[in-house]
N, C-alpha and C positions, 0 to 999 in steps of 0.2 A: 544560432545557438540551439543545442539539442534540448528537448523538453525534459523536465524532471517530474517526479511524482507530484509535487505541489502544484505545478502548472496544469498537468493533465487532470488531477483530481479536483482542481478548483471548481470545475463545472459540476462536480458531484457533491458539492457542499450540502445542498438540501437533502440529497439522498443519504449521505453519511450521517447528517443530523437526525434524520428519521430513524436510521439504523441504530444510532446511539440510544435514542429514546426507547426503542423497542427492546434492545438488549438490556438496558437498565431495568425495564419492567420485568424482565425474566428473573431477576435476582429473587423476587418474592416467591417464585415457584419452587425454589430450593428450600430445604428444611432450615429452620432458623439457626441451627447449630453450625451450618456450613455456608451461610450466606456471605459472610465476610470473605471466606476463601474463594467462593465463586466470583465475588466482586473484584477480588485481587486479580483474577485471570481475565475477566471481561473488562479490560481497560481500553482506552482510546488512543494509545500511543503507537500502535502498530500501523503499518502501511495499508493494511486491509485490502490486499490485492484481490483476493477471491471475491469479496463483496463487490469490489469495483468491477470485476469481470461480469458479475450478474447484472449490475446496472448498465454497463456499457453495451453488453451483448443484447440487452432488451431496450436500448435507448430509442426514445421517440423524438420526432423532429422538434416537439415543443419542450423537451427536457423535463416532462412532468414526472413526479414521484409516484410510482405505482405500488400500492400496498402489498401485492403479491410478491413483487421483487424484493421489497424490504424484508418480508418474512423469510424468503428463501435465502437471501443474503445472510440473515442471522443464522440460518441453519448451517450454511457452509462455513461461516466464521466460527461457530461453536465446535464443529468437527475439527477445524484447523487448530483452534486453541487447545483442544483435548490432545491432539498429536504433539503439540509443543510441550505440554506438561510432561507427557511420557518421554519425549525425546530428551528433555533436560535431565530427567532421572537417569536414563541410560548413559548419557554423556557425562554425568556428574558436573553439569554446567553450573557456574556461579551466577551468570548474568543473562538476562533476557530482556530486550527492550530497555536497556540501561538500568535495570534494577534486579534485585535478587530473584532467582527463579522460584516458582512455587515449591519445588523440592527443597530448596535451601530455607525457604520461609516457614514451611510447615512440616518438613521431613518427607523422605521418599515414600514411606508407607501410606501416609495420608494423601500425598500428591497423586499417587497412582490411582487411588479411588476417586479423587477429585476429577481426574481426567475421564474416568469411566462415567461419572455423573454428567459431565459436559457432553460426552457422546450421547448418553441416554436422552438428555433434554433436547438435543438437536433432532433426534428421531421423533421425539414427542411432538415437536413443532411441525416437522414434515408430515406427520400423520394427520394434521388438522387441515390439510388442503382437501378440497372436495374430490379430487382425483387421486387414486392410489399411485399414479405414475411418479409423482414427486417423491413420495416416501420410498418407493421401490428404487428409484434412481439414487437417492441419498444413501439408502441402506447398502446397495451394491457398491457404491463408491467408498463408503466407510469400511466395508469389508476389505476392499482392495488396498486402501491406504494402510490398514492394519496388517494385511498380508505382506505388503512391501516392507514395513517396519520389522516384522518377524523375520523375513528372509534376510534382511540386512543384519539383524541382531545375531542370527545363527552363523553368519559368515564373518562376524568380527573376529579379528586375530587369526584369520586364515589367509594363506598366500595364493590360493587358487582362483581368486575372483578374476573374471575376464571382463573386457569392455562390454560384451553382450550381457553379462550378469549385472554389471553396473547399470546399464541402460534399462534393464528389466526392473530393477529396484526403483529407480527414480521415476519410471513410467507409472508404477503403482503408488509409491508413497507421496509423490508430489504432483505429477502431471494429471493424475486422475481427478483430483479435486479442482484443478484449473479447468479441466475438460467439462466436468459436470456443472461447474459454475456458468460457463458459457452456454452449455446446452439448455440448462433450466431457464436462464435469463432470456434467451431468444425464444424458447418455446412458450414460456408464460406470457411473453409480449406478443405472441401470435404471429411471428414471422414465418415465412415459407419453410417447409421441411428441409429444402435444400440448403437454406441459409443456416438453419439449426445445426445441420451436419457439418457445414463449413466452419461455423463458429466453434463447435466442439473440437474440430480438428485443430483449429488455431489455438484454442486454449490448451490442448494437450502439448503442442510444440512449444508454446510459451512456458508451460510448466517445466518441461524438460530443460529448456534453456535457462530458466530461472534457478533450477536446482544445480545445474552445472556452475552457474555464476556463484551461487551460495557456497559451493565446494571450493571454488577458486578464492572467494573472499576469506575462507577459513585459513588460507595461507598468506594472502596478500592484503587482507583488510587491516583495519585498525579498530580496536575495541571501542574507542571513543566515538568513531563515526558509525560503526556497524551496530553498536549497542548490545552485543552479546559476547560471550566467551569465545575466543578464537583458538585455533590449534587443536580443537577437540577430535578431529578426524584421525590424526596420527596417533594421538594418545589413546583413543578408544579402538584403534585397530581397524578402521574403515578404509578400504582401498577405493578411493574416489578417483575421478578422472585426472586431476593433477598428479596424484601419486602413481597412477597407472602409466601416465605419460612419462613421468620421471623414470620409472622402472625400465621402460623401453629404451631409454637413452643412457642409462648408467652402465659402466663396465661391470662385468660379472661380480667382482668382489664387492663393490659398493652396493650393487643391487641385492646381494645376499645379506649385507648388513642392514639395509632398509627393511627387507622382509623379516629379519629377526626382530626388528622393532615392531613391525606390524603384528607379529605373532606374540608380542609381549615378552620375548626372551631377553630383550635389552631395553634400557630406558630410552624413550624417544628424544631425539636431538632435533627439535624443530628448526632452530636457527641454522644448523648445519645443512639440512636438506633444503631449506628455503634458498640458501646461497646457491646450491646446485640447480634448483629450479630456475633461478635467474640466469645462471650461466648457460643452461641448456634450452632457454626460451620455452619453458613449459607454459608460461603465461600466454604467449602468442598462439600456441597450438590450441590451448583450451578456449581462448577467446574466439578463434576461428570456428570451433565446434559450436559455440553458442550462436554465432552468426548463421551457421548452416541450419540449425534447428529453427531459428526465427524465420528464415527464408521459406522453409517448407510450410510453415503456418501461414505466412503472408500470401503465398501462392494459392492456398486453399480459399482465402477470402477474395481473391482477385475477381472472380465472376460476379461478386455481389457488391461491387464498389459503389453502386448507386444508393444502397441502403444506409440510413443514418448511423448505425453502429460501426460500420466497417472502418472508416477513417479513424475513429476513436480507438478501436481495438488495436489498429496498427501502431498508434502512438505509443502504446505500452511497450512494443518491441523497440522503438526508438529510445524510450526511457532506459530500458535494460542495456542497450548498447552504450548509452552514456554512462551508466553505472560501471560497466566493465572498464571503460576508458578512465573513469575516476580511480579505479583500483590501480591502473597502470601508472597514473600520475597523481600520487597521493598529495 
């Protein structure tokens, strides 16, 4: 049986408990007027993949909880939460993790500033490490994540996005935070520089694969299972890999109709295009792309198979493969 997140993360229970305590302690750092809002975003219902990557990439044979890893895991999680708040505003999403988004709960104007506050506090925490390298790495990654979101926003409702453009955006907006999570976890755990580089490469490929999976789930998922609003990519005019693959296989007339919906010239017909995706095996092609990205990352780790983190990191790839198959067989 393929592993799931619960199985893989069971060994991380003490680490995640320490992270929860640390994050809850951060609520007091926010101004009293917005503490309830910050608490609403800093919940424990998400998968917390990025903190898991920090802990797994810095894993010691005894499984001990290392305070530096807890702090940097909190940093990357806060950056991620900030991006989710902003994403949901732009997507006009109703649900996130099975409940109302911050944008719906507090309004988009307040939510965008709340996201900024989360970003700022993440950098504040990063600045408290004795070395400037952590803060520099987090700041660089945060800028790249924001750049990816900006590029994607500017390309919404445009029909000229290529596969290369798409890859560039997901490399920045998603894979970068996966990459830096693995890099910082392994570096703070004092593993060899070669392994730090390999772990970072794995994190990047896992991040690319995960974003492609997320884009696939936007069409083939179910809100009850996924816990967020689905179908937002077509509605918001984002050309993701499932849509790009579909466009490649549609006859010219239907392709023109789909592009008109992407440009916002016609109302989106999600069910209609989902039927065409099923007929043209878009799912199979996108699933293969996910597998290819995972293999590149796993190959980077291969020379370091003897180190404690390697097998654990590879399991996350197996979990993602299982999630893809779960979409195929709901």
